[in-house]
C-alpha positions as CSV (number, residue, x, y, z in Angstrom):
1,M,78.5,188.2,91.7
2,T,76.5,190.7,90.7
3,I,77.9,192.8,87.3
4,D,76.4,195.6,86.2
5,V,76.2,194.8,82.7
6,T,73.7,198.2,81.7
7,G,74.8,201.6,81.5
8,S,74.4,205.1,78.9
9,L,77.8,204.8,76.9
10,P,77.3,204.0,72.9
11,D,75.7,200.9,71.9
12,T,79.4,200.0,70.4
13,A,81.4,200.9,73.5
14,R,78.5,199.5,75.9
15,M,78.5,196.2,73.8
16,Q,82.5,196.4,74.8
17,T,82.0,197.2,78.4
18,R,79.9,194.4,78.6
19,L,81.9,191.8,76.3
20,K,84.9,193.7,78.6
21,T,83.1,192.9,82.1
22,F,82.1,189.4,80.8
23,C,85.4,187.6,79.9
24,S,86.6,189.3,83.0
25,E,84.3,186.9,85.1
26,F,84.7,184.5,82.9
27,D,88.4,184.7,83.1
28,K,88.1,184.4,87.0
29,I,86.2,181.1,87.3
30,I,87.8,179.3,84.1
31,R,91.7,180.0,84.8
32,P,91.8,178.6,88.3
33,L,90.6,175.5,86.2
34,L,94.4,175.4,84.6
35,G,96.2,174.2,87.1
36,P,94.5,171.3,89.0
37,V,94.2,169.9,85.3
38,E,98.5,170.5,84.8
39,H,98.6,168.5,88.2
40,V,96.2,165.6,87.0
41,V,98.3,165.2,84.2
42,Q,101.8,165.5,86.0
43,H,100.5,162.6,88.8
44,L,100.1,160.0,85.5
45,G,102.4,158.4,83.4
46,D,101.9,156.5,80.2
47,G,102.7,153.0,80.6
48,S,106.6,154.2,80.4
49,G,107.6,154.0,83.9
50,S,107.1,153.3,87.7
51,K,103.8,155.0,87.2
52,P,100.1,153.2,86.3
53,V,99.0,153.7,82.6
54,Y,96.1,156.0,82.4
55,G,94.3,155.4,78.7
56,G,92.1,158.3,78.7
57,L,95.8,160.6,79.3
58,P,95.5,162.0,76.0
59,D,91.6,162.8,76.3
60,L,93.1,165.2,79.0
61,R,95.7,166.6,77.4
62,E,93.1,167.2,74.5
63,G,91.0,169.2,77.7
64,H,93.9,170.7,78.9
65,H,94.7,172.0,75.3
66,R,91.3,173.0,74.7
67,L,91.2,175.0,78.0
68,N,94.0,176.4,77.2
69,L,92.4,177.9,74.1
70,L,89.6,179.5,75.7
71,I,91.2,180.8,78.6
72,E,93.6,182.6,75.9
73,K,90.9,183.9,73.4
74,I,88.5,184.9,76.4
75,A,91.8,186.5,77.9
76,Q,92.3,188.6,75.1
77,Q,89.0,189.0,74.1
78,Q,90.1,187.0,71.1
79,A,87.6,186.6,67.9
80,Y,88.5,183.9,65.3
81,V,88.0,184.5,62.0
82,L,89.3,181.0,60.9
83,I,90.6,180.8,57.2
84,F,89.7,177.0,55.4
85,G,89.3,175.3,51.8
86,P,91.1,172.6,49.4
87,L,94.3,173.5,48.7
88,K,96.2,176.3,47.4
89,S,92.5,177.9,47.5
90,G,94.2,181.2,48.9
91,K,93.5,181.1,51.9
92,S,97.3,182.1,52.8
93,T,96.7,184.7,50.4
94,L,93.5,186.1,51.9
95,M,95.7,186.4,55.5
96,N,98.2,189.3,53.8
97,A,95.1,190.9,53.0
98,I,93.0,190.8,55.8
99,T,96.5,191.8,57.3
100,A,97.9,194.1,55.1
101,A,101.5,192.1,55.8
102,Y,102.7,189.9,54.3
103,V,102.7,186.4,56.3
104,S,102.6,184.0,53.9
105,E,105.8,182.9,54.8
106,V,105.2,182.0,57.9
107,T,101.2,179.8,57.4
108,A,102.4,178.7,53.6
109,L,103.7,175.7,55.8
110,P,104.7,172.2,54.4
111,A,100.7,170.9,53.9
112,Y,101.5,169.9,58.1
113,P,98.0,169.3,59.6
114,C,98.4,171.8,62.4
115,L,96.1,175.0,63.4
116,V,98.6,178.1,62.5
117,Y,97.5,181.5,64.8
118,V,98.5,184.5,63.2
119,S,97.8,187.6,65.7
120,H,100.2,191.5,65.8
121,S,102.9,191.8,67.7
122,E,105.8,194.0,67.3
123,R,108.4,191.8,66.9
124,P,108.6,188.3,65.6
125,Q,107.3,185.3,68.0
126,Y,106.8,181.6,67.4
127,T,105.4,179.3,69.1
128,I,104.6,175.2,68.1
129,T,102.5,172.9,70.9
130,R,103.0,169.4,69.9
131,Y,99.9,167.0,71.2
132,D,101.7,165.8,74.4
133,G,101.3,169.3,75.9
134,T,104.7,170.7,75.2
135,S,105.7,173.7,73.8
136,E,109.0,175.1,71.8
137,S,109.6,178.6,71.3
138,L,111.1,179.5,67.6
139,Q,113.4,182.8,66.7
140,T,112.4,183.1,63.0
141,S,110.5,181.8,60.2
142,A,113.4,180.2,58.5
143,E,113.9,178.0,62.6
144,L,109.9,177.4,61.9
145,H,110.2,175.8,58.0
146,R,113.0,173.4,59.5
147,Q,111.0,172.2,62.2
148,F,108.3,171.8,60.0
149,S,110.0,170.2,57.4
150,D,111.5,167.4,59.9
151,A,108.1,167.2,61.3
152,H,106.8,166.2,58.5
153,Q,109.1,163.6,57.8
154,E,108.1,162.1,61.0
155,L,104.9,162.3,60.6
156,A,104.4,160.8,58.0
157,E,106.8,157.9,58.6
158,Q,104.8,157.6,62.1
159,I,102.0,157.2,59.5
160,R,103.3,154.8,56.7
161,S,103.8,152.6,59.8
162,F,100.9,152.6,61.2
163,E,99.4,152.0,57.8
164,Q,101.5,148.7,57.6
165,S,100.3,147.4,61.3
166,Q,96.8,147.9,60.2
167,S,97.0,146.1,56.2
168,R,99.1,143.5,58.8
169,R,96.5,143.2,61.1
170,D,93.9,143.0,58.8
171,A,95.5,140.3,56.3
172,T,95.7,138.2,59.6
173,A,92.7,138.8,60.8
174,A,91.5,138.0,56.9
175,A,93.4,134.5,56.6
176,P,91.0,130.9,56.7
177,G,90.7,129.8,60.7
178,S,92.1,133.2,62.3
179,P,90.7,133.7,65.6
180,P,88.1,137.0,66.3
181,S,90.8,139.6,67.2
182,F,89.1,142.1,70.5
183,A,90.9,144.7,68.5
184,D,90.1,144.9,65.5
185,G,87.8,148.3,64.3
186,A,90.0,150.1,67.7
187,D,92.4,151.6,66.0
188,D,91.4,151.7,62.4
189,H,92.6,155.8,61.9
190,F,95.7,157.3,62.9
191,D,95.5,159.3,66.0
192,P,98.5,161.5,66.7
193,A,97.4,162.4,70.5
194,I,97.2,158.4,70.7
195,H,99.8,157.2,68.6
196,Y,102.7,159.7,68.1
197,P,102.3,162.5,71.0
198,R,105.4,164.8,69.9
199,A,103.9,166.0,66.6
200,I,103.0,168.8,66.5
201,R,99.3,170.4,67.3
202,K,100.0,173.9,66.7
203,V,101.8,176.8,65.9
204,D,101.7,180.8,67.4
205,V,102.7,183.0,65.1
206,K,102.9,186.1,66.2
207,V,104.5,189.5,63.5
208,P,103.8,193.1,62.6
209,A,101.1,192.5,61.7
210,G,99.5,195.6,60.6
211,D,96.0,196.4,61.5
212,L,95.6,193.8,63.5
213,E,96.9,195.4,65.7
214,Q,93.6,197.2,66.7
215,S,91.8,194.6,66.7
216,A,91.4,191.1,69.0
217,A,91.1,189.1,65.9
218,V,93.3,186.1,65.8
219,L,93.6,184.6,62.3
220,V,94.1,180.7,61.5
221,D,95.1,178.9,59.2
222,T,93.3,175.7,58.9
223,P,94.8,172.5,56.9
224,G,94.1,172.3,53.2
225,L,91.0,170.0,53.3
226,Y,91.5,166.8,50.8
227,C,95.6,166.3,52.7
228,R,96.0,162.4,53.2
229,M,96.6,163.5,56.9
230,K,92.7,163.9,57.7
231,F,93.1,164.1,61.7
232,G,93.7,167.6,61.4
233,Y,90.8,169.0,60.2
234,D,89.0,167.0,62.9
235,Q,90.9,169.1,65.3
236,M,90.0,172.2,64.2
237,T,86.4,170.7,64.5
238,R,87.0,170.0,67.7
239,D,89.1,173.4,69.0
240,F,86.7,175.4,67.7
241,R,83.4,173.5,68.1
242,D,80.6,175.5,70.4
243,T,82.9,178.8,70.4
244,A,82.0,181.9,68.4
245,A,84.1,181.8,65.8
246,C,83.7,183.7,62.4
247,A,84.7,181.2,59.1
248,V,86.4,182.1,56.2
249,F,86.2,179.5,53.5
250,V,87.7,180.2,50.2
251,V,87.3,178.5,46.8
252,K,89.1,178.9,43.7
253,T,86.0,179.7,40.7
254,D,87.3,176.4,39.1
255,N,85.9,174.5,41.8
256,L,83.0,176.3,42.6
257,F,81.0,173.4,41.7
258,L,82.7,170.3,42.4
259,E,80.2,168.5,45.0
260,Q,83.2,167.6,46.7
261,V,84.7,171.1,48.5
262,F,81.5,171.9,49.9
263,E,80.9,168.1,51.7
264,E,82.7,169.1,54.8
265,F,80.2,172.2,54.8
266,Q,77.4,170.7,57.1
267,E,79.8,170.1,59.8
268,L,81.1,173.8,59.2
269,L,77.6,175.1,59.5
270,E,76.9,173.9,62.5
271,I,80.1,174.3,64.1
272,F,79.9,178.7,63.1
273,G,77.6,181.0,63.7
274,R,79.0,182.8,60.8
275,I,80.4,181.8,57.4
276,A,81.4,183.8,54.8
277,L,82.6,182.2,51.2
278,V,85.2,184.0,49.3
279,V,85.4,182.8,45.5
280,N,88.7,183.5,44.6
281,L,88.2,185.3,41.5
282,D,91.2,185.5,38.6
283,S,90.4,189.0,37.4
284,T,93.8,188.2,34.4
285,K,91.9,185.5,33.0
286,C,90.4,186.1,29.3
287,D,88.3,183.5,27.4
288,L,88.4,182.1,23.7
289,G,86.8,184.6,21.6
290,P,84.5,183.7,18.3
291,D,86.8,184.8,15.9
292,G,89.7,183.9,18.0
293,S,90.7,186.7,19.8
294,L,91.1,186.5,24.1
295,I,88.6,189.0,25.7
296,P,87.8,189.7,29.0
297,S,86.2,186.2,31.0
298,L,83.2,185.8,32.8
299,E,85.2,185.7,36.4
300,R,86.6,189.9,34.7
301,E,84.0,191.1,33.8
302,N,80.8,189.8,35.7
303,P,82.0,187.5,38.6
304,Q,77.9,187.8,39.6
305,R,76.9,185.5,37.2
306,I,78.7,182.7,38.1
307,I,77.9,183.3,41.9
308,E,74.0,183.5,40.4
309,A,74.8,180.5,38.5
310,F,76.0,178.5,41.7
311,E,73.7,179.6,44.3
312,S,70.9,177.9,41.3
313,L,72.3,175.3,39.7
314,A,75.2,174.1,42.8
315,M,74.5,175.4,45.6
316,S,72.8,172.1,48.9
317,A,69.9,172.6,50.2
318,P,71.6,173.4,53.4
319,L,73.8,175.8,51.8
320,K,71.2,177.9,50.9
321,A,69.0,177.8,54.2
322,A,71.4,179.7,55.4
323,L,72.1,181.8,52.9
324,D,68.9,182.4,53.1
325,S,69.2,183.3,56.6
326,G,72.5,185.6,56.2
327,R,74.6,182.9,58.3
328,L,75.9,181.8,54.8
329,R,77.2,185.2,52.8
330,I,79.2,184.9,49.5
331,Y,82.2,187.2,48.5
332,P,83.3,187.3,44.9
333,V,86.9,188.7,45.2
334,D,90.3,188.6,43.3
335,L,92.2,187.9,46.2
336,L,95.5,188.5,44.5
337,R,94.7,192.0,43.5
338,A,93.3,192.6,46.4
339,A,96.7,191.5,49.2
340,S,99.1,193.5,46.2
341,E,96.3,196.7,46.9
342,R,96.8,196.0,50.6
343,L,100.3,195.5,50.9
344,S,101.2,198.5,48.1
345,S,99.0,200.9,50.1
346,A,100.2,200.2,53.5
347,Q,103.4,201.7,52.5
348,P,103.1,204.8,51.2
349,T,106.0,204.4,48.8
350,K,104.5,202.1,46.7
351,R,101.8,202.6,44.3
352,P,99.4,199.7,42.4
353,S,100.6,198.4,39.1
354,A,99.5,200.3,35.9
355,S,98.0,196.7,34.8
356,V,95.3,197.3,37.1
357,T,92.9,197.9,35.3
358,A,89.4,200.0,36.6
359,R,87.2,196.8,36.6
360,A,90.1,195.0,38.3
361,S,90.1,197.1,41.1
362,E,86.8,198.1,41.0
363,I,85.6,194.1,41.2
364,V,88.8,193.8,43.9
365,H,87.3,196.7,46.5
366,T,83.6,196.0,45.9
367,G,84.0,192.8,47.0
368,F,87.1,192.8,49.4
369,E,85.3,195.9,51.0
370,A,82.2,193.7,51.8
371,F,84.2,190.8,52.9
372,R,85.9,193.4,55.6
373,R,82.5,195.7,56.2
374,D,80.4,192.8,56.9
375,T,82.7,190.7,58.6
376,T,83.7,193.7,61.1
377,E,79.6,194.6,61.9
378,Y,79.7,190.7,63.1
379,L,82.5,190.5,65.3
380,N,81.3,194.1,66.6
381,S,78.1,193.2,67.3
382,N,75.1,192.6,69.7
383,E,74.5,189.5,67.9
384,Y,78.7,188.4,68.2
385,F,78.2,189.2,72.4
386,D,75.6,187.1,72.8
387,S,77.1,184.3,70.6
388,F,80.4,184.4,72.0
389,R,78.8,184.6,75.7
390,I,76.7,181.9,75.4
391,D,79.2,179.7,73.4
392,S,81.5,180.7,75.5
393,A,79.8,179.7,78.5
394,R,78.2,175.7,76.2
395,Y,82.3,175.8,75.3
396,A,83.1,175.5,78.6
397,R,80.6,173.4,79.6
398,N,81.4,171.0,77.5
399,L,85.1,171.7,78.3
400,F,83.9,170.5,82.2
401,K,81.5,167.5,80.9
402,K,85.1,166.2,78.7
403,L,87.6,167.0,82.2
404,G,84.8,165.4,84.5
405,S,84.7,161.8,82.3
406,C,88.1,161.6,82.3
407,S,88.0,160.9,85.9
408,E,85.1,158.2,85.5
409,N,87.5,156.6,82.7
410,E,88.2,152.6,83.8
411,D,91.9,153.4,84.5
412,V,90.8,156.1,87.2
413,L,88.5,153.7,89.2
414,A,91.1,151.0,88.6
415,I,93.2,153.6,90.4
416,Q,90.8,154.6,93.3
417,R,90.2,150.7,93.6
418,Q,94.2,149.5,93.6
419,A,94.3,152.6,96.4
420,E,91.8,151.8,98.2
421,Q,93.1,148.0,98.2
422,L,96.4,149.2,99.1
423,K,94.7,151.2,102.3
424,I,93.5,147.6,102.8
425,V,96.9,145.8,102.7
426,I,98.9,148.5,104.5
427,E,96.8,147.9,107.1
428,E,97.1,143.9,107.4
429,G,100.6,145.1,107.1
430,K,101.0,146.8,110.2
431,R,98.6,144.5,111.8
432,M,101.8,141.6,110.4
433,E,103.8,143.6,112.2
434,A,102.3,143.3,114.9
435,A,101.6,139.9,115.5
436,I,105.0,139.4,114.2
437,Q,106.5,141.2,116.4
438,R,104.0,139.0,119.8
439,V,104.7,135.6,117.8
440,N,108.7,137.1,118.7
441,T,108.8,138.2,121.5
442,R,106.4,135.2,123.6
443,D,107.6,133.1,126.0
444,W,107.6,130.0,124.2
445,S,109.2,128.6,127.6
446,G,106.0,130.0,129.3
447,S,104.0,128.3,127.1
448,F,105.5,124.8,127.2
449,A,104.6,125.3,130.5
450,T,101.9,122.5,131.8
451,A,103.6,119.8,129.4
452,R,107.0,120.3,130.7
453,Q,104.9,119.8,134.3
454,E,102.8,116.9,132.5
455,M,106.0,115.3,131.0
456,G,108.5,115.7,134.0
457,S,105.8,114.0,136.5
458,R,105.2,111.4,133.8
459,F,109.4,110.8,133.3
460,E,109.5,110.4,137.5
461,E,107.1,107.7,138.0
462,V,109.4,106.3,134.8
463,S,112.3,107.4,136.6
464,R,111.5,105.4,139.5
465,Q,110.6,102.4,137.6
466,I,113.1,102.1,135.9
467,I,115.5,102.7,139.0
468,R,113.2,100.0,141.1
469,A,114.0,97.2,138.3
470,E,117.4,97.8,137.8
471,L,117.9,97.9,141.8
472,Q,115.9,94.3,142.1
473,A,118.2,93.6,139.2
474,S,121.0,94.6,141.0
475,V,120.8,92.3,143.4
476,K,120.9,89.6,141.0
477,A,124.0,90.9,139.5
478,I,125.9,90.2,142.2
479,D,124.6,87.3,144.0
480,E,125.6,86.0,139.5
481,W,129.0,87.6,140.0
482,F,129.5,85.4,143.3
483,G,128.5,82.5,141.3
484,S,131.8,82.9,139.0
485,E,135.7,83.8,139.4
486,H,134.7,87.9,137.0
487,S,137.0,90.5,139.2
488,L,135.8,93.8,141.4
489,E,136.1,95.7,138.0
490,D,134.1,93.2,136.0
491,L,131.0,94.0,138.2
492,T,131.9,98.0,138.1
493,K,132.9,98.6,134.5
494,V,130.6,95.9,132.7
495,T,127.9,94.6,135.1
496,L,127.0,97.9,136.7
497,A,127.5,99.8,133.8
498,R,125.4,97.5,131.6
499,M,122.6,98.1,134.1
500,T,123.1,102.0,133.9
501,T,122.7,101.7,130.7
502,R,119.9,99.6,130.2
503,A,117.8,102.0,132.2
504,Q,119.3,105.1,130.4
505,E,118.3,103.3,126.8
506,R,114.8,102.6,128.5
507,M,114.4,106.2,129.3
508,A,115.1,107.3,126.2
509,G,113.0,105.1,124.7
510,A,110.2,106.3,127.1
511,V,111.1,110.7,126.2
512,T,111.0,109.2,122.4
513,K,107.2,107.7,123.2
514,A,106.4,111.0,124.7
515,F,107.6,113.3,122.2
516,A,105.9,111.4,119.3
517,E,102.1,111.3,121.1
518,L,103.4,115.1,121.6
519,V,102.8,116.2,118.3
520,S,100.0,114.0,117.3
521,Q,98.7,115.6,120.1
522,H,95.8,118.8,119.0
523,N,93.3,118.7,122.4
524,S,91.1,121.8,123.0
525,D,90.5,122.2,127.0
526,E,89.3,125.3,128.6
527,N,91.7,127.6,130.2
528,A,91.5,128.3,133.9
529,K,88.8,131.1,133.6
530,G,86.6,129.4,131.4
531,T,86.5,132.3,129.4
532,A,88.1,130.6,126.2
533,T,89.8,128.1,125.0
534,S,93.1,127.2,124.6
535,E,94.7,125.1,122.0
536,V,97.3,123.0,122.7
537,R,100.2,122.5,120.3
538,G,102.8,119.8,120.3
539,G,103.0,120.8,123.9
540,F,102.4,124.3,123.8
541,A,99.0,126.5,124.8
542,L,98.2,129.0,122.7
543,D,95.5,131.9,122.8
544,Q,93.5,132.5,120.6
545,T,95.2,136.1,119.9
546,T,98.4,134.0,119.5
547,T,96.8,131.8,116.6
548,A,95.7,134.1,115.3
549,D,99.1,135.8,115.4
550,L,100.5,132.4,114.1
551,S,98.5,132.9,111.2
552,R,98.5,136.1,110.0
553,A,102.6,135.6,110.6
554,G,102.4,132.8,108.4
555,V,104.1,130.9,110.7
556,E,102.6,127.1,110.2
557,L,103.6,125.2,113.4
558,A,103.1,121.7,113.0
559,P,106.2,121.6,110.9
560,L,108.6,123.3,113.2
561,I,106.8,121.0,115.4
562,R,107.3,117.8,113.6
563,K,110.9,118.8,112.8
564,A,111.6,120.2,116.5
565,A,110.3,116.5,117.9
566,S,112.4,114.3,114.7
567,S,115.2,115.8,116.0
568,L,115.4,114.4,119.4
569,E,117.7,112.0,119.9
570,P,118.0,111.3,123.6
571,R,120.2,108.3,123.6
572,T,122.8,110.8,122.5
573,H,122.6,111.0,125.9
574,V,123.3,107.6,126.9
575,S,126.8,107.2,129.1
576,P,127.5,104.2,131.5
577,L,127.5,104.9,134.9
578,V,130.7,103.3,136.5
579,H,130.5,102.5,140.2
580,E,133.4,103.1,142.7
581,F,133.2,100.4,144.6
582,P,134.8,101.7,148.6
583,Y,137.5,99.6,148.5
584,D,139.2,100.1,151.8
585,L,135.7,99.2,153.4
586,I,135.2,96.2,151.2
587,P,134.9,93.7,154.5
588,V,137.5,91.0,154.0
589,R,137.6,88.2,156.2
590,K,141.1,87.0,157.1
591,G,141.8,82.9,157.4
592,L,144.4,81.1,159.6
593,G,147.0,81.3,157.3
594,D,146.6,85.7,157.1
595,W,146.6,85.7,160.9
596,L,150.2,83.6,161.1
597,L,151.9,85.6,158.6
598,F,150.3,88.9,160.1
599,R,148.6,90.3,156.7
600,S,146.5,93.2,156.8
601,K,142.9,93.6,155.4
602,N,144.4,96.4,153.0
603,S,147.0,93.0,152.0
604,L,144.5,90.6,151.8
605,R,142.5,92.6,149.3
606,N,145.6,93.5,147.4
607,R,145.5,89.6,147.0
608,M,141.8,89.2,146.5
609,F,141.1,92.3,144.3
610,G,144.2,93.0,142.4
611,G,145.1,96.0,144.0
612,K,143.1,99.6,145.0
613,G,144.0,100.7,141.2
614,H,143.4,98.1,139.1
615,P,141.0,95.1,140.9
616,N,141.0,93.0,137.8
617,R,142.4,89.8,139.4
618,P,139.8,87.1,138.4
619,I,138.3,85.4,141.6
620,P,137.6,82.0,142.4
621,V,134.5,81.5,143.7
622,A,135.8,79.3,146.4
623,A,138.2,82.3,147.9
624,K,134.9,85.3,147.6
625,K,132.6,82.4,149.9
626,K,135.9,82.8,152.0
627,N,136.9,85.9,152.3
628,L,133.7,87.7,151.7
629,S,130.7,85.6,152.6
630,S,128.0,87.3,153.9
631,A,128.6,90.3,154.8
632,G,130.9,91.2,152.2
633,R,128.1,90.4,149.5
634,I,125.9,92.6,152.1
635,F,128.4,95.0,151.7
636,L,128.3,95.2,148.1
637,V,124.5,95.3,147.3
638,S,124.1,97.5,149.4
639,S,126.9,100.0,148.0
640,V,125.6,98.8,144.0
641,E,121.9,100.1,145.7
642,N,122.9,103.9,147.3
643,F,124.8,104.1,144.0
644,L,122.0,103.7,142.0
645,K,119.7,105.5,144.3
646,D,121.9,108.7,144.2
647,K,123.5,108.5,140.7
648,L,121.0,106.9,138.3
649,P,117.7,109.0,139.1
650,Q,120.1,112.1,137.8
651,R,121.0,110.9,135.3
652,L,117.5,110.3,134.2
653,Q,116.4,113.0,135.2
654,Q,119.0,115.2,133.1
655,M,117.6,113.3,129.9
656,Y,114.8,114.3,129.9
657,R,114.7,117.8,131.0
658,S,118.0,118.4,128.3
659,T,115.6,116.5,125.2
660,I,112.9,119.0,126.2
661,D,114.8,122.0,126.1
662,Q,116.8,120.8,122.9
663,Y,112.6,120.1,121.9
664,L,112.3,123.8,123.1
665,Q,115.5,125.3,121.1
666,T,115.0,123.4,117.8
667,F,111.0,124.5,117.8
668,T,112.1,128.5,118.6
669,D,115.3,129.0,116.9
670,P,113.9,128.1,113.3
671,L,110.8,130.1,114.4
672,V,112.5,133.5,115.7
673,G,114.9,132.8,112.3
674,H,111.4,133.0,110.4
675,C,110.4,135.8,112.9
676,R,112.9,138.3,111.3
677,E,113.0,136.8,107.7
678,R,108.8,137.8,108.0
679,T,110.0,141.5,109.6
680,A,112.1,142.0,106.6
681,E,110.1,141.1,104.1
682,N,106.8,142.9,105.6
683,A,108.8,145.9,105.9
684,A,110.3,146.3,102.8
685,Q,107.2,145.3,100.9
686,M,104.8,148.1,102.8
687,A,107.1,150.2,102.4
688,R,106.4,149.4,98.6
689,D,102.7,150.2,99.3
690,E,103.0,153.0,100.8
691,E,104.4,154.4,98.1
692,R,102.4,152.8,95.5
693,L,99.5,154.4,97.7
694,V,101.5,158.2,97.5
695,Q,101.5,157.6,94.0
696,L,98.2,156.4,93.2
697,S,97.0,158.7,96.4
698,S,98.1,161.9,94.4
699,I,96.5,160.7,91.4
700,A,92.7,160.4,92.7
701,D,92.8,163.2,95.0
702,A,93.9,165.3,91.6
703,F,91.2,164.0,89.7
704,T,88.8,164.1,93.2
705,S,90.0,167.8,94.0
706,L,89.5,168.3,89.5
707,A,85.8,166.8,90.4
708,T,85.2,169.7,92.9
709,R,86.3,172.1,91.2
710,L,84.8,171.4,87.8
711,E,81.4,171.6,90.0
712,A,82.2,174.9,91.1
713,S,82.7,177.0,88.8
714,E,80.2,175.3,87.1
715,R,78.2,176.6,89.6
716,L,79.7,180.2,88.8
717,L,79.1,180.0,85.1
718,D,75.4,179.8,85.5
719,E,75.5,182.7,87.9
720,L,77.3,184.9,85.7
721,Q,75.3,184.0,83.2
722,K,71.9,185.7,84.6
723,P,73.0,189.2,84.4
724,F,73.4,189.0,81.0
725,E,70.5,187.2,80.4
726,K,68.3,189.5,82.0
727,S,69.9,192.6,80.3
728,E,68.5,194.2,77.3
729,S,69.6,193.1,73.7
730,I,71.2,196.1,72.3
731,S,72.6,197.0,69.1
732,G,75.0,199.1,68.6
733,D,77.4,200.6,65.8
734,T,80.5,199.1,64.3
735,S,84.2,200.5,63.8
736,P,85.9,197.9,61.3
737,I,88.3,195.4,62.6
738,V,90.8,196.0,60.8
739,E,91.2,199.8,59.6
740,A,92.2,200.8,55.5
741,G,95.7,201.1,55.2
């Protein structure tokens, strides 16, 4: 950027032009940071909701507050005049005198530890800002006082509660045998930014302040030193460090020689470029004379002697050095009378009180006017502009560093780590979703095809063995039947039924054994192409992709396989096969009597077996030999063999096929159910993770964006300084910061 910082204007005008140019360009650099900082604050939580806890939030709010102060200062080209000192030292009275307006009613607040900014406005405006960053506008000073009365009581209760908790903690730590506490010393002092963010941080008061109308000066009333709520003073030192502000320290003559009053002065000298020590005189004060009469006090007759005594007897070395260098200047002023004269002169109908003596008026005029003149000269000098420029830049750089360090807070780093970890988790969730889908839609029957074929071949062989054995047993059973009086129904419904049941039992045993072996099978075989291995579990051929999918989906095959195999009950398929002999075709041989009586073969069968529907008549052995003979035996054996060869293979095949189908069904049903549950769980978890990632990423991105903006702003700030550093130093005429009333 190129800035013209020279010209032919008069010195004071040139200084004001340079100040205006600098502030305009500086504002362009600083103001754009306010949005990113607010954005970060909005994306952070304080542990009260779903947002992550950010331990550095108080520091970030502090940086946001200080950034607002800097922007306000630069935008209005404000010169801060800080007024501080012990309680009841006359600070509010000095403000009345400077402004020529009665502002004590809004500054004499009930010792609340906050800063009060007073500037000019045509109509009264009151705004309170809290540590949590919220603000509230009020209409009247009475309403402001009520707010402070309540706020002061709440703050006092919070501090007492904090002190009580500290006392309990200290007592616990001091008890014999108490373990050490890592929190010891972490919260020794009450900090409203941490312990009570609803506390009031500052108050902006804009009132018709007369002489401040023509000035960019802002009067800042600070908490009284030595008040119980010490953090208010600490806040002041933080807010105004590295700012080109003019400080005024007010002290009564009664306290001028007390070392305690100046304990904090060394720190103030390090903060402010110029300090005015206003010694508040009481020009009405009298001393007791030797004759018992009341004579004018030294404060009234020769206040300079008091100042000289202070300089020679009570002033510390740092104060003396500041005095000698011109950074510290001392002004004896009767503030009460100065304020009275200023307020009276601001109203034409008013005249100074007749009780004011010429000597008192001279003291008031000389001291106060010297204070006003010197302060005005400083605030309109090139020295002030250079301090304003350099300190503002240094303040901004420190603020950049402070805000930048917030992104290095462990909570922020943890948020960034969580975001990166969530990205990994979400990607894993997507892979799991795909894996579950592949597992769920896999052709498990096809995976079992090889095992089915191998088992089918095995069972076919077992079936043939069983049938051969039963065929042999059937011949023996028929021979035994011929040697007994058992009926034909006994042969079919008992003997043959028992044989077919036995055959099925043998097949059931073979099936059970085969599946028991299948469950324990964990072999690795090369696949057909020989490029990878195919693991076989429970008869299912699994390639590496499927194995990985099962693992990712959280599916354990072993329990599913064991449960599927253990639930098999092939014996439930066992039922006897009943053979019905072709009754009308059973060969019978007629005897002589049968021929003589013209009996038919069907009549002979009925008399022998008991009837076609119920062949349950016992048959004597002799009758079987006589009427059935060898032809009947051959017919029965042939019929049974045909029956066993036809029906038994079908039944045995049905048994093992049904058992295999049951095994597949019992395996896939819970697998599908598991996949359904895992799909729902994974989808729900991914939704939560993605929502959380959006939240964490927004925070991480906000910090990243802020860091980028801070780096860019610092570069621009360096460029801004160069033209002013090259310009010549100028000193110009001064005009009063406030005009005489």
